[in-house]
Backbone atoms as SQL, in Angstrom:
CREATE TABLE atoms (id INTEGER PRIMARY KEY, chain TEXT, resi INTEGER, resn TEXT, atom TEXT, x REAL, y REAL, z REAL);
INSERT INTO atoms VALUES
  (1, 'A', 1, 'MET', 'N', -18.770, 7.747, -32.073),
  (2, 'A', 1, 'MET', 'CA', -18.745, 7.517, -30.648),
  (3, 'A', 1, 'MET', 'C', -17.415, 8.037, -30.102),
  (4, 'A', 2, 'LEU', 'N', -17.478, 8.776, -29.013),
  (5, 'A', 2, 'LEU', 'CA', -16.267, 9.306, -28.392),
  (6, 'A', 2, 'LEU', 'C', -15.648, 8.269, -27.482),
  (7, 'A', 3, 'GLU', 'N', -14.354, 8.198, -27.533),
  (8, 'A', 3, 'GLU', 'CA', -13.621, 7.288, -26.667),
  (9, 'A', 3, 'GLU', 'C', -13.445, 7.948, -25.313),
  (10, 'A', 4, 'GLN', 'N', -13.794, 7.230, -24.266),
  (11, 'A', 4, 'GLN', 'CA', -13.632, 7.790, -22.925),
  (12, 'A', 4, 'GLN', 'C', -12.220, 7.485, -22.438),
  (13, 'A', 5, 'ARG', 'N', -11.554, 8.509, -21.984),
  (14, 'A', 5, 'ARG', 'CA', -10.185, 8.351, -21.485),
  (15, 'A', 5, 'ARG', 'C', -10.148, 8.739, -20.028),
  (16, 'A', 6, 'THR', 'N', -9.310, 8.032, -19.290),
  (17, 'A', 6, 'THR', 'CA', -9.122, 8.389, -17.894),
  (18, 'A', 6, 'THR', 'C', -7.708, 8.875, -17.721),
  (19, 'A', 7, 'SER', 'N', -7.555, 9.845, -16.906),
  (20, 'A', 7, 'SER', 'CA', -6.243, 10.414, -16.661),
  (21, 'A', 7, 'SER', 'C', -5.440, 9.495, -15.760),
  (22, 'A', 8, 'THR', 'N', -4.233, 9.137, -16.179),
  (23, 'A', 8, 'THR', 'CA', -3.388, 8.307, -15.328),
  (24, 'A', 8, 'THR', 'C', -2.889, 9.085, -14.125),
  (25, 'A', 9, 'ALA', 'N', -2.865, 10.409, -14.217),
  (26, 'A', 9, 'ALA', 'CA', -2.399, 11.205, -13.084),
  (27, 'A', 9, 'ALA', 'C', -3.387, 11.150, -11.924),
  (28, 'A', 10, 'SER', 'N', -4.686, 11.004, -12.200),
  (29, 'A', 10, 'SER', 'CA', -5.669, 10.967, -11.120),
  (30, 'A', 10, 'SER', 'C', -5.891, 9.559, -10.599),
  (31, 'A', 11, 'TRP', 'N', -5.395, 8.549, -11.291),
  (32, 'A', 11, 'TRP', 'CA', -5.606, 7.169, -10.871),
  (33, 'A', 11, 'TRP', 'C', -5.137, 6.898, -9.450),
  (34, 'A', 12, 'PRO', 'N', -3.915, 7.278, -9.048),
  (35, 'A', 12, 'PRO', 'CA', -3.479, 6.955, -7.692),
  (36, 'A', 12, 'PRO', 'C', -4.387, 7.575, -6.631),
  (37, 'A', 13, 'ILE', 'N', -4.907, 8.735, -6.895),
  (38, 'A', 13, 'ILE', 'CA', -5.785, 9.377, -5.928),
  (39, 'A', 13, 'ILE', 'C', -7.084, 8.598, -5.814),
  (40, 'A', 14, 'ARG', 'N', -7.648, 8.204, -6.962),
  (41, 'A', 14, 'ARG', 'CA', -8.901, 7.446, -6.943),
  (42, 'A', 14, 'ARG', 'C', -8.725, 6.122, -6.215),
  (43, 'A', 15, 'ILE', 'N', -7.644, 5.396, -6.491),
  (44, 'A', 15, 'ILE', 'CA', -7.470, 4.102, -5.829),
  (45, 'A', 15, 'ILE', 'C', -7.186, 4.292, -4.341),
  (46, 'A', 16, 'GLY', 'N', -6.455, 5.331, -3.982),
  (47, 'A', 16, 'GLY', 'CA', -6.197, 5.589, -2.563),
  (48, 'A', 16, 'GLY', 'C', -7.472, 5.873, -1.810),
  (49, 'A', 17, 'VAL', 'N', -8.342, 6.684, -2.370),
  (50, 'A', 17, 'VAL', 'CA', -9.619, 6.992, -1.736),
  (51, 'A', 17, 'VAL', 'C', -10.487, 5.742, -1.677),
  (52, 'A', 18, 'SER', 'N', -10.536, 4.984, -2.750),
  (53, 'A', 18, 'SER', 'CA', -11.332, 3.756, -2.777),
  (54, 'A', 18, 'SER', 'C', -10.826, 2.753, -1.755),
  (55, 'A', 19, 'LEU', 'N', -9.508, 2.599, -1.673),
  (56, 'A', 19, 'LEU', 'CA', -8.940, 1.670, -0.699),
  (57, 'A', 19, 'LEU', 'C', -9.230, 2.121, 0.721),
  (58, 'A', 20, 'ALA', 'N', -9.111, 3.416, 0.979),
  (59, 'A', 20, 'ALA', 'CA', -9.371, 3.923, 2.320),
  (60, 'A', 20, 'ALA', 'C', -10.811, 3.626, 2.724),
  (61, 'A', 21, 'PHE', 'N', -11.766, 3.843, 1.806),
  (62, 'A', 21, 'PHE', 'CA', -13.164, 3.568, 2.097),
  (63, 'A', 21, 'PHE', 'C', -13.385, 2.078, 2.316),
  (64, 'A', 22, 'LEU', 'N', -12.855, 1.256, 1.408),
  (65, 'A', 22, 'LEU', 'CA', -13.011, -0.184, 1.510),
  (66, 'A', 22, 'LEU', 'C', -12.458, -0.708, 2.824),
  (67, 'A', 23, 'LEU', 'N', -11.282, -0.253, 3.188),
  (68, 'A', 23, 'LEU', 'CA', -10.637, -0.756, 4.388),
  (69, 'A', 23, 'LEU', 'C', -11.301, -0.256, 5.656),
  (70, 'A', 24, 'ALA', 'N', -11.876, 0.923, 5.619),
  (71, 'A', 24, 'ALA', 'CA', -12.583, 1.442, 6.784),
  (72, 'A', 24, 'ALA', 'C', -13.836, 0.624, 7.066),
  (73, 'A', 25, 'CYS', 'N', -14.393, 0.017, 6.032),
  (74, 'A', 25, 'CYS', 'CA', -15.642, -0.742, 6.165),
  (75, 'A', 25, 'CYS', 'C', -15.409, -2.236, 6.370),
  (76, 'A', 26, 'SER', 'N', -14.185, -2.695, 6.227),
  (77, 'A', 26, 'SER', 'CA', -13.943, -4.136, 6.272),
  (78, 'A', 26, 'SER', 'C', -13.352, -4.558, 7.612),
  (79, 'A', 27, 'GLY', 'N', -13.453, -5.797, 7.878),
  (80, 'A', 27, 'GLY', 'CA', -12.868, -6.362, 9.084),
  (81, 'A', 27, 'GLY', 'C', -12.438, -7.786, 8.796),
  (82, 'A', 28, 'SER', 'N', -11.685, -8.386, 9.693),
  (83, 'A', 28, 'SER', 'CA', -11.199, -9.735, 9.500),
  (84, 'A', 28, 'SER', 'C', -11.733, -10.628, 10.599),
  (85, 'A', 29, 'ALA', 'N', -12.225, -11.797, 10.237),
  (86, 'A', 29, 'ALA', 'CA', -12.759, -12.729, 11.213),
  (87, 'A', 29, 'ALA', 'C', -11.726, -13.775, 11.610),
  (88, 'A', 30, 'ASP', 'N', -10.587, -13.764, 10.968),
  (89, 'A', 30, 'ASP', 'CA', -9.557, -14.766, 11.261),
  (90, 'A', 30, 'ASP', 'C', -8.979, -14.551, 12.644),
  (91, 'A', 31, 'ASP', 'N', -8.530, -15.643, 13.243),
  (92, 'A', 31, 'ASP', 'CA', -7.940, -15.576, 14.574),
  (93, 'A', 31, 'ASP', 'C', -6.454, -15.260, 14.543),
  (94, 'A', 32, 'LEU', 'N', -5.844, -15.299, 13.380),
  (95, 'A', 32, 'LEU', 'CA', -4.420, -15.007, 13.271),
  (96, 'A', 32, 'LEU', 'C', -4.165, -13.515, 13.439),
  (97, 'A', 33, 'HIS', 'N', -3.028, -13.199, 14.032),
  (98, 'A', 33, 'HIS', 'CA', -2.612, -11.797, 14.114),
  (99, 'A', 33, 'HIS', 'C', -2.393, -11.301, 12.684),
  (100, 'A', 34, 'PRO', 'N', -2.723, -10.040, 12.412),
  (101, 'A', 34, 'PRO', 'CA', -2.552, -9.523, 11.046),
  (102, 'A', 34, 'PRO', 'C', -1.143, -9.699, 10.479),
  (103, 'A', 35, 'LEU', 'N', -0.113, -9.612, 11.317),
  (104, 'A', 35, 'LEU', 'CA', 1.246, -9.814, 10.807),
  (105, 'A', 35, 'LEU', 'C', 1.440, -11.247, 10.314),
  (106, 'A', 36, 'ASP', 'N', 0.816, -12.212, 11.007),
  (107, 'A', 36, 'ASP', 'CA', 0.886, -13.600, 10.556),
  (108, 'A', 36, 'ASP', 'C', 0.105, -13.781, 9.255),
  (109, 'A', 37, 'GLN', 'N', -1.054, -13.112, 9.143),
  (110, 'A', 37, 'GLN', 'CA', -1.828, -13.166, 7.902),
  (111, 'A', 37, 'GLN', 'C', -1.016, -12.612, 6.743),
  (112, 'A', 38, 'MET', 'N', -0.316, -11.498, 6.989),
  (113, 'A', 38, 'MET', 'CA', 0.506, -10.903, 5.933),
  (114, 'A', 38, 'MET', 'C', 1.639, -11.832, 5.538),
  (115, 'A', 39, 'SER', 'N', 2.238, -12.480, 6.516),
  (116, 'A', 39, 'SER', 'CA', 3.334, -13.400, 6.239),
  (117, 'A', 39, 'SER', 'C', 2.877, -14.513, 5.307),
  (118, 'A', 40, 'ILE', 'N', 1.655, -14.951, 5.485),
  (119, 'A', 40, 'ILE', 'CA', 1.098, -16.021, 4.646),
  (120, 'A', 40, 'ILE', 'C', 0.690, -15.499, 3.274),
  (121, 'A', 41, 'SER', 'N', 0.075, -14.323, 3.242),
  (122, 'A', 41, 'SER', 'CA', -0.527, -13.862, 1.984),
  (123, 'A', 41, 'SER', 'C', 0.382, -12.991, 1.112),
  (124, 'A', 42, 'PHE', 'N', 1.418, -12.396, 1.689),
  (125, 'A', 42, 'PHE', 'CA', 2.303, -11.534, 0.898),
  (126, 'A', 42, 'PHE', 'C', 3.107, -12.364, -0.091),
  (127, 'A', 43, 'ASP', 'N', 3.454, -11.734, -1.199),
  (128, 'A', 43, 'ASP', 'CA', 4.261, -12.353, -2.240),
  (129, 'A', 43, 'ASP', 'C', 5.560, -12.902, -1.649),
  (130, 'A', 44, 'GLY', 'N', 5.845, -14.162, -1.902),
  (131, 'A', 44, 'GLY', 'CA', 7.065, -14.787, -1.414),
  (132, 'A', 44, 'GLY', 'C', 6.987, -15.298, 0.013),
  (133, 'A', 45, 'SER', 'N', 5.852, -15.141, 0.672),
  (134, 'A', 45, 'SER', 'CA', 5.643, -15.595, 2.051),
  (135, 'A', 45, 'SER', 'C', 6.795, -15.201, 2.991),
  (136, 'A', 46, 'PRO', 'N', 7.049, -13.885, 3.138),
  (137, 'A', 46, 'PRO', 'CA', 8.105, -13.462, 4.056),
  (138, 'A', 46, 'PRO', 'C', 7.744, -13.825, 5.493),
  (139, 'A', 47, 'SER', 'N', 8.736, -13.890, 6.346),
  (140, 'A', 47, 'SER', 'CA', 8.471, -14.207, 7.749),
  (141, 'A', 47, 'SER', 'C', 7.739, -13.042, 8.416),
  (142, 'A', 48, 'ARG', 'N', 7.129, -13.332, 9.532),
  (143, 'A', 48, 'ARG', 'CA', 6.439, -12.286, 10.299),
  (144, 'A', 48, 'ARG', 'C', 7.417, -11.169, 10.665),
  (145, 'A', 49, 'SER', 'N', 8.625, -11.537, 11.060),
  (146, 'A', 49, 'SER', 'CA', 9.598, -10.509, 11.459),
  (147, 'A', 49, 'SER', 'C', 10.023, -9.652, 10.264),
  (148, 'A', 50, 'GLN', 'N', 10.117, -10.243, 9.070),
  (149, 'A', 50, 'GLN', 'CA', 10.441, -9.457, 7.869),
  (150, 'A', 50, 'GLN', 'C', 9.318, -8.469, 7.548),
  (151, 'A', 51, 'VAL', 'N', 8.080, -8.934, 7.650),
  (152, 'A', 51, 'VAL', 'CA', 6.934, -8.056, 7.397),
  (153, 'A', 51, 'VAL', 'C', 6.928, -6.911, 8.406),
  (154, 'A', 52, 'GLN', 'N', 7.097, -7.252, 9.668),
  (155, 'A', 52, 'GLN', 'CA', 7.054, -6.239, 10.718),
  (156, 'A', 52, 'GLN', 'C', 8.205, -5.238, 10.576),
  (157, 'A', 53, 'ALA', 'N', 9.384, -5.723, 10.227),
  (158, 'A', 53, 'ALA', 'CA', 10.534, -4.821, 10.050),
  (159, 'A', 53, 'ALA', 'C', 10.315, -3.842, 8.900),
  (160, 'A', 54, 'ALA', 'N', 9.609, -4.270, 7.865),
  (161, 'A', 54, 'ALA', 'CA', 9.336, -3.386, 6.728),
  (162, 'A', 54, 'ALA', 'C', 8.149, -2.466, 7.001),
  (163, 'A', 55, 'LEU', 'N', 7.153, -2.968, 7.714),
  (164, 'A', 55, 'LEU', 'CA', 5.900, -2.247, 7.895),
  (165, 'A', 55, 'LEU', 'C', 5.924, -1.235, 9.041),
  (166, 'A', 56, 'ASP', 'N', 6.508, -1.595, 10.173),
  (167, 'A', 56, 'ASP', 'CA', 6.463, -0.712, 11.353),
  (168, 'A', 56, 'ASP', 'C', 6.995, 0.697, 11.090),
  (169, 'A', 57, 'PRO', 'N', 8.180, 0.856, 10.513),
  (170, 'A', 57, 'PRO', 'CA', 8.671, 2.219, 10.300),
  (171, 'A', 57, 'PRO', 'C', 7.797, 3.031, 9.346),
  (172, 'A', 58, 'VAL', 'N', 7.202, 2.361, 8.359),
  (173, 'A', 58, 'VAL', 'CA', 6.336, 3.065, 7.408),
  (174, 'A', 58, 'VAL', 'C', 5.053, 3.496, 8.114),
  (175, 'A', 59, 'MET', 'N', 4.463, 2.591, 8.884),
  (176, 'A', 59, 'MET', 'CA', 3.241, 2.948, 9.610),
  (177, 'A', 59, 'MET', 'C', 3.503, 4.108, 10.567),
  (178, 'A', 60, 'GLU', 'N', 4.612, 4.051, 11.280),
  (179, 'A', 60, 'GLU', 'CA', 4.949, 5.133, 12.216),
  (180, 'A', 60, 'GLU', 'C', 5.163, 6.447, 11.471),
  (181, 'A', 61, 'ALA', 'N', 5.810, 6.388, 10.326),
  (182, 'A', 61, 'ALA', 'CA', 6.050, 7.606, 9.539),
  (183, 'A', 61, 'ALA', 'C', 4.737, 8.212, 9.049),
  (184, 'A', 62, 'TYR', 'N', 3.742, 7.381, 8.824),
  (185, 'A', 62, 'TYR', 'CA', 2.432, 7.864, 8.388),
  (186, 'A', 62, 'TYR', 'C', 1.521, 8.176, 9.577),
  (187, 'A', 63, 'GLY', 'N', 2.072, 8.121, 10.775),
  (188, 'A', 63, 'GLY', 'CA', 1.309, 8.498, 11.963),
  (189, 'A', 63, 'GLY', 'C', 0.326, 7.455, 12.445),
  (190, 'A', 64, 'LEU', 'N', 0.522, 6.210, 12.057),
  (191, 'A', 64, 'LEU', 'CA', -0.370, 5.137, 12.487),
  (192, 'A', 64, 'LEU', 'C', 0.183, 4.439, 13.725),
  (193, 'A', 65, 'GLU', 'N', -0.678, 4.210, 14.694),
  (194, 'A', 65, 'GLU', 'CA', -0.281, 3.411, 15.854),
  (195, 'A', 65, 'GLU', 'C', -0.135, 1.966, 15.406),
  (196, 'A', 66, 'LEU', 'N', 0.745, 1.240, 16.072),
  (197, 'A', 66, 'LEU', 'CA', 0.995, -0.159, 15.728),
  (198, 'A', 66, 'LEU', 'C', -0.010, -1.042, 16.459),
  (199, 'A', 67, 'THR', 'N', -1.247, -1.016, 15.976),
  (200, 'A', 67, 'THR', 'CA', -2.327, -1.809, 16.564),
  (201, 'A', 67, 'THR', 'C', -2.735, -2.908, 15.589),
  (202, 'A', 68, 'GLU', 'N', -3.430, -3.921, 16.100),
  (203, 'A', 68, 'GLU', 'CA', -3.892, -4.999, 15.225),
  (204, 'A', 68, 'GLU', 'C', -4.797, -4.459, 14.123),
  (205, 'A', 69, 'GLU', 'N', -5.675, -3.523, 14.463),
  (206, 'A', 69, 'GLU', 'CA', -6.586, -2.955, 13.466),
  (207, 'A', 69, 'GLU', 'C', -5.811, -2.239, 12.359),
  (208, 'A', 70, 'ASN', 'N', -4.810, -1.436, 12.733),
  (209, 'A', 70, 'ASN', 'CA', -4.019, -0.723, 11.718),
  (210, 'A', 70, 'ASN', 'C', -3.152, -1.667, 10.904),
  (211, 'A', 71, 'TYR', 'N', -2.610, -2.712, 11.548),
  (212, 'A', 71, 'TYR', 'CA', -1.868, -3.723, 10.790),
  (213, 'A', 71, 'TYR', 'C', -2.789, -4.382, 9.762),
  (214, 'A', 72, 'SER', 'N', -4.003, -4.707, 10.192),
  (215, 'A', 72, 'SER', 'CA', -4.952, -5.361, 9.298),
  (216, 'A', 72, 'SER', 'C', -5.300, -4.474, 8.114),
  (217, 'A', 73, 'ARG', 'N', -5.566, -3.217, 8.367),
  (218, 'A', 73, 'ARG', 'CA', -5.905, -2.285, 7.285),
  (219, 'A', 73, 'ARG', 'C', -4.721, -2.080, 6.335),
  (220, 'A', 74, 'ALA', 'N', -3.531, -1.923, 6.904),
  (221, 'A', 74, 'ALA', 'CA', -2.339, -1.743, 6.063),
  (222, 'A', 74, 'ALA', 'C', -2.102, -2.980, 5.202),
  (223, 'A', 75, 'GLY', 'N', -2.210, -4.156, 5.819),
  (224, 'A', 75, 'GLY', 'CA', -2.009, -5.399, 5.073),
  (225, 'A', 75, 'GLY', 'C', -3.028, -5.564, 3.961),
  (226, 'A', 76, 'SER', 'N', -4.282, -5.241, 4.252),
  (227, 'A', 76, 'SER', 'CA', -5.329, -5.334, 3.232),
  (228, 'A', 76, 'SER', 'C', -5.054, -4.392, 2.068),
  (229, 'A', 77, 'THR', 'N', -4.607, -3.189, 2.384),
  (230, 'A', 77, 'THR', 'CA', -4.271, -2.221, 1.338),
  (231, 'A', 77, 'THR', 'C', -3.192, -2.785, 0.428),
  (232, 'A', 78, 'LEU', 'N', -2.148, -3.321, 1.024),
  (233, 'A', 78, 'LEU', 'CA', -1.019, -3.840, 0.247),
  (234, 'A', 78, 'LEU', 'C', -1.414, -5.053, -0.593),
  (235, 'A', 79, 'VAL', 'N', -2.264, -5.922, -0.046),
  (236, 'A', 79, 'VAL', 'CA', -2.713, -7.108, -0.785),
  (237, 'A', 79, 'VAL', 'C', -3.583, -6.697, -1.976),
  (238, 'A', 80, 'VAL', 'N', -4.481, -5.734, -1.777),
  (239, 'A', 80, 'VAL', 'CA', -5.326, -5.254, -2.873),
  (240, 'A', 80, 'VAL', 'C', -4.460, -4.673, -3.989),
  (241, 'A', 81, 'LEU', 'N', -3.456, -3.893, -3.620),
  (242, 'A', 81, 'LEU', 'CA', -2.570, -3.319, -4.637),
  (243, 'A', 81, 'LEU', 'C', -1.812, -4.407, -5.388),
  (244, 'A', 82, 'LYS', 'N', -1.385, -5.438, -4.691),
  (245, 'A', 82, 'LYS', 'CA', -0.700, -6.561, -5.343),
  (246, 'A', 82, 'LYS', 'C', -1.636, -7.236, -6.333),
  (247, 'A', 83, 'GLN', 'N', -2.891, -7.438, -5.932),
  (248, 'A', 83, 'GLN', 'CA', -3.861, -8.076, -6.816),
  (249, 'A', 83, 'GLN', 'C', -4.168, -7.202, -8.028),
  (250, 'A', 84, 'GLU', 'N', -4.281, -5.903, -7.810),
  (251, 'A', 84, 'GLU', 'CA', -4.663, -4.994, -8.896),
  (252, 'A', 84, 'GLU', 'C', -3.506, -4.642, -9.841),
  (253, 'A', 85, 'LEU', 'N', -2.317, -4.443, -9.272),
  (254, 'A', 85, 'LEU', 'CA', -1.192, -3.951, -10.079),
  (255, 'A', 85, 'LEU', 'C', -0.041, -4.939, -10.221),
  (256, 'A', 86, 'GLY', 'N', -0.041, -5.985, -9.396),
  (257, 'A', 86, 'GLY', 'CA', 1.014, -6.978, -9.483),
  (258, 'A', 86, 'GLY', 'C', 2.329, -6.588, -8.828),
  (259, 'A', 87, 'ILE', 'N', 2.327, -5.524, -8.046),
  (260, 'A', 87, 'ILE', 'CA', 3.558, -5.080, -7.379),
  (261, 'A', 87, 'ILE', 'C', 3.628, -5.744, -6.002),
  (262, 'A', 88, 'PRO', 'N', 4.694, -6.500, -5.725),
  (263, 'A', 88, 'PRO', 'CA', 4.806, -7.166, -4.423),
  (264, 'A', 88, 'PRO', 'C', 4.717, -6.180, -3.253),
  (265, 'A', 89, 'GLU', 'N', 4.075, -6.634, -2.207),
  (266, 'A', 89, 'GLU', 'CA', 3.789, -5.801, -1.043),
  (267, 'A', 89, 'GLU', 'C', 5.050, -5.192, -0.423),
  (268, 'A', 90, 'LEU', 'N', 6.101, -5.995, -0.270),
  (269, 'A', 90, 'LEU', 'CA', 7.320, -5.467, 0.350),
  (270, 'A', 90, 'LEU', 'C', 8.006, -4.433, -0.535),
  (271, 'A', 91, 'GLU', 'N', 7.852, -4.547, -1.858),
  (272, 'A', 91, 'GLU', 'CA', 8.396, -3.507, -2.756),
  (273, 'A', 91, 'GLU', 'C', 7.668, -2.194, -2.545),
  (274, 'A', 92, 'VAL', 'N', 6.355, -2.265, -2.384),
  (275, 'A', 92, 'VAL', 'CA', 5.567, -1.058, -2.121),
  (276, 'A', 92, 'VAL', 'C', 6.042, -0.427, -0.815),
  (277, 'A', 93, 'LEU', 'N', 6.243, -1.237, 0.217),
  (278, 'A', 93, 'LEU', 'CA', 6.708, -0.705, 1.502),
  (279, 'A', 93, 'LEU', 'C', 8.097, -0.075, 1.384),
  (280, 'A', 94, 'ARG', 'N', 8.976, -0.703, 0.613),
  (281, 'A', 94, 'ARG', 'CA', 10.322, -0.114, 0.437),
  (282, 'A', 94, 'ARG', 'C', 10.223, 1.248, -0.240),
  (283, 'A', 95, 'CYS', 'N', 9.369, 1.340, -1.240),
  (284, 'A', 95, 'CYS', 'CA', 9.189, 2.629, -1.922),
  (285, 'A', 95, 'CYS', 'C', 8.562, 3.651, -0.968),
  (286, 'A', 96, 'MET', 'N', 7.585, 3.225, -0.195),
  (287, 'A', 96, 'MET', 'CA', 6.951, 4.137, 0.772),
  (288, 'A', 96, 'MET', 'C', 7.969, 4.636, 1.789),
  (289, 'A', 97, 'SER', 'N', 8.891, 3.772, 2.178),
  (290, 'A', 97, 'SER', 'CA', 9.872, 4.178, 3.193),
  (291, 'A', 97, 'SER', 'C', 10.854, 5.203, 2.641),
  (292, 'A', 98, 'ARG', 'N', 11.088, 5.174, 1.331),
  (293, 'A', 98, 'ARG', 'CA', 11.989, 6.154, 0.721),
  (294, 'A', 98, 'ARG', 'C', 11.285, 7.457, 0.408),
  (295, 'A', 99, 'ARG', 'N', 9.991, 7.429, 0.235),
  (296, 'A', 99, 'ARG', 'CA', 9.226, 8.606, -0.182),
  (297, 'A', 99, 'ARG', 'C', 8.225, 9.054, 0.886),
  (298, 'A', 100, 'ARG', 'N', 8.521, 8.745, 2.134),
  (299, 'A', 100, 'ARG', 'CA', 7.575, 9.061, 3.210),
  (300, 'A', 100, 'ARG', 'C', 7.195, 10.531, 3.251),
  (301, 'A', 101, 'ALA', 'N', 8.178, 11.414, 3.241),
  (302, 'A', 101, 'ALA', 'CA', 7.890, 12.841, 3.387),
  (303, 'A', 101, 'ALA', 'C', 7.031, 13.350, 2.232),
  (304, 'A', 102, 'ARG', 'N', 7.261, 12.827, 1.063),
  (305, 'A', 102, 'ARG', 'CA', 6.540, 13.284, -0.127),
  (306, 'A', 102, 'ARG', 'C', 5.052, 12.930, -0.079),
  (307, 'A', 103, 'TRP', 'N', 4.695, 11.764, 0.446),
  (308, 'A', 103, 'TRP', 'CA', 3.320, 11.283, 0.387),
  (309, 'A', 103, 'TRP', 'C', 2.648, 11.156, 1.749),
  (310, 'A', 104, 'ARG', 'N', 3.378, 11.366, 2.824),
  (311, 'A', 104, 'ARG', 'CA', 2.879, 11.106, 4.174),
  (312, 'A', 104, 'ARG', 'C', 1.566, 11.826, 4.474),
  (313, 'A', 105, 'SER', 'N', 1.428, 13.056, 4.035),
  (314, 'A', 105, 'SER', 'CA', 0.231, 13.828, 4.364),
  (315, 'A', 105, 'SER', 'C', -1.027, 13.266, 3.708),
  (316, 'A', 106, 'ARG', 'N', -0.879, 12.406, 2.748),
  (317, 'A', 106, 'ARG', 'CA', -2.034, 11.848, 2.037),
  (318, 'A', 106, 'ARG', 'C', -2.583, 10.589, 2.696),
  (319, 'A', 107, 'GLY', 'N', -1.918, 10.073, 3.695),
  (320, 'A', 107, 'GLY', 'CA', -2.386, 8.867, 4.374),
  (321, 'A', 107, 'GLY', 'C', -1.762, 7.602, 3.815),
  (322, 'A', 108, 'PHE', 'N', -1.836, 6.536, 4.608),
  (323, 'A', 108, 'PHE', 'CA', -1.182, 5.281, 4.260),
  (324, 'A', 108, 'PHE', 'C', -1.722, 4.694, 2.962),
  (325, 'A', 109, 'ALA', 'N', -3.048, 4.583, 2.838),
  (326, 'A', 109, 'ALA', 'CA', -3.627, 3.933, 1.653),
  (327, 'A', 109, 'ALA', 'C', -3.233, 4.657, 0.370),
  (328, 'A', 110, 'GLU', 'N', -3.305, 5.974, 0.386),
  (329, 'A', 110, 'GLU', 'CA', -2.942, 6.711, -0.826),
  (330, 'A', 110, 'GLU', 'C', -1.431, 6.668, -1.060),
  (331, 'A', 111, 'GLY', 'N', -0.636, 6.729, 0.008),
  (332, 'A', 111, 'GLY', 'CA', 0.813, 6.597, -0.146),
  (333, 'A', 111, 'GLY', 'C', 1.186, 5.256, -0.745),
  (334, 'A', 112, 'ALA', 'N', 0.492, 4.196, -0.317),
  (335, 'A', 112, 'ALA', 'CA', 0.736, 2.866, -0.885),
  (336, 'A', 112, 'ALA', 'C', 0.325, 2.836, -2.355),
  (337, 'A', 113, 'GLY', 'N', -0.814, 3.448, -2.672),
  (338, 'A', 113, 'GLY', 'CA', -1.270, 3.502, -4.058),
  (339, 'A', 113, 'GLY', 'C', -0.303, 4.260, -4.947),
  (340, 'A', 114, 'LEU', 'N', 0.185, 5.386, -4.450),
  (341, 'A', 114, 'LEU', 'CA', 1.159, 6.174, -5.211),
  (342, 'A', 114, 'LEU', 'C', 2.461, 5.397, -5.412),
  (343, 'A', 115, 'SER', 'N', 2.892, 4.696, -4.374),
  (344, 'A', 115, 'SER', 'CA', 4.118, 3.893, -4.480),
  (345, 'A', 115, 'SER', 'C', 3.952, 2.784, -5.511),
  (346, 'A', 116, 'ALA', 'N', 2.837, 2.049, -5.436),
  (347, 'A', 116, 'ALA', 'CA', 2.604, 0.949, -6.369),
  (348, 'A', 116, 'ALA', 'C', 2.493, 1.478, -7.802),
  (349, 'A', 117, 'TYR', 'N', 1.782, 2.567, -7.970),
  (350, 'A', 117, 'TYR', 'CA', 1.633, 3.177, -9.297),
  (351, 'A', 117, 'TYR', 'C', 2.994, 3.606, -9.845),
  (352, 'A', 118, 'THR', 'N', 3.810, 4.224, -8.985),
  (353, 'A', 118, 'THR', 'CA', 5.143, 4.657, -9.391),
  (354, 'A', 118, 'THR', 'C', 5.994, 3.463, -9.819),
  (355, 'A', 119, 'LEU', 'N', 5.954, 2.394, -9.029),
  (356, 'A', 119, 'LEU', 'CA', 6.722, 1.195, -9.368),
  (357, 'A', 119, 'LEU', 'C', 6.236, 0.591, -10.684),
  (358, 'A', 120, 'GLN', 'N', 4.934, 0.614, -10.909),
  (359, 'A', 120, 'GLN', 'CA', 4.387, 0.055, -12.141),
  (360, 'A', 120, 'GLN', 'C', 4.758, 0.910, -13.352),
  (361, 'A', 121, 'GLU', 'N', 4.606, 2.207, -13.231),
  (362, 'A', 121, 'GLU', 'CA', 4.825, 3.101, -14.372),
  (363, 'A', 121, 'GLU', 'C', 6.302, 3.337, -14.673),
  (364, 'A', 122, 'ALA', 'N', 7.106, 3.535, -13.637),
  (365, 'A', 122, 'ALA', 'CA', 8.521, 3.871, -13.838),
  (366, 'A', 122, 'ALA', 'C', 9.435, 2.652, -13.734),
  (367, 'A', 123, 'GLY', 'N', 8.927, 1.550, -13.206),
  (368, 'A', 123, 'GLY', 'CA', 9.745, 0.353, -13.037),
  (369, 'A', 123, 'GLY', 'C', 10.691, 0.451, -11.866),
  (370, 'A', 124, 'ALA', 'N', 10.639, 1.546, -11.140),
  (371, 'A', 124, 'ALA', 'CA', 11.475, 1.765, -9.957),
  (372, 'A', 124, 'ALA', 'C', 10.803, 2.856, -9.121),
  (373, 'A', 125, 'CYS', 'N', 11.285, 3.045, -7.926),
  (374, 'A', 125, 'CYS', 'CA', 10.706, 4.068, -7.045),
  (375, 'A', 125, 'CYS', 'C', 11.251, 5.439, -7.407),
  (376, 'A', 126, 'ARG', 'N', 10.756, 5.941, -8.552),
  (377, 'A', 126, 'ARG', 'CA', 11.150, 7.267, -9.043),
  (378, 'A', 126, 'ARG', 'C', 9.896, 8.069, -9.334),
  (379, 'A', 127, 'PRO', 'N', 9.327, 8.725, -8.310),
  (380, 'A', 127, 'PRO', 'CA', 8.056, 9.420, -8.474),
  (381, 'A', 127, 'PRO', 'C', 8.021, 10.422, -9.615),
  (382, 'A', 128, 'ALA', 'N', 9.094, 11.169, -9.824),
  (383, 'A', 128, 'ALA', 'CA', 9.102, 12.157, -10.891),
  (384, 'A', 128, 'ALA', 'C', 8.926, 11.498, -12.247),
  (385, 'A', 129, 'ALA', 'N', 9.507, 10.328, -12.427),
  (386, 'A', 129, 'ALA', 'CA', 9.396, 9.621, -13.702),
  (387, 'A', 129, 'ALA', 'C', 7.977, 9.135, -13.960),
  (388, 'A', 130, 'ALA', 'N', 7.213, 8.870, -12.881),
  (389, 'A', 130, 'ALA', 'CA', 5.841, 8.400, -13.023),
  (390, 'A', 130, 'ALA', 'C', 4.827, 9.524, -12.926),
  (391, 'A', 131, 'GLY', 'N', 5.300, 10.728, -12.679),
  (392, 'A', 131, 'GLY', 'CA', 4.389, 11.855, -12.567),
  (393, 'A', 131, 'GLY', 'C', 3.659, 11.935, -11.248),
  (394, 'A', 132, 'THR', 'N', 4.216, 11.275, -10.236),
  (395, 'A', 132, 'THR', 'CA', 3.582, 11.327, -8.919),
  (396, 'A', 132, 'THR', 'C', 4.411, 12.173, -7.999);
């Protein structure tokens, strides 16, 4: 029997595409503003202002308007990555903010996936070390 192997280099692309599809199809029924939801659900329960200070510049760099819908999609992306890879959401945002130009053209979800993958594989935001 042949062992099936998956390429780790294609993983960030697959998760970015999957997240983009998932988030495009999902919605939130909660009455809380997405920034408040993120404050509650993000690792360490950062304040709303801490979340917004980390998220706004990254969203703007990726060409996203600062709307409730985009906040919700961005927050969902970050929470899914935390659940799947264990990388705290604000760490992913810090890495995205340092590597914006490198990943910006791929969209927010894939940029977040690449950042989380880089942090997991290299232990720091060093894309070259993770092959991203």
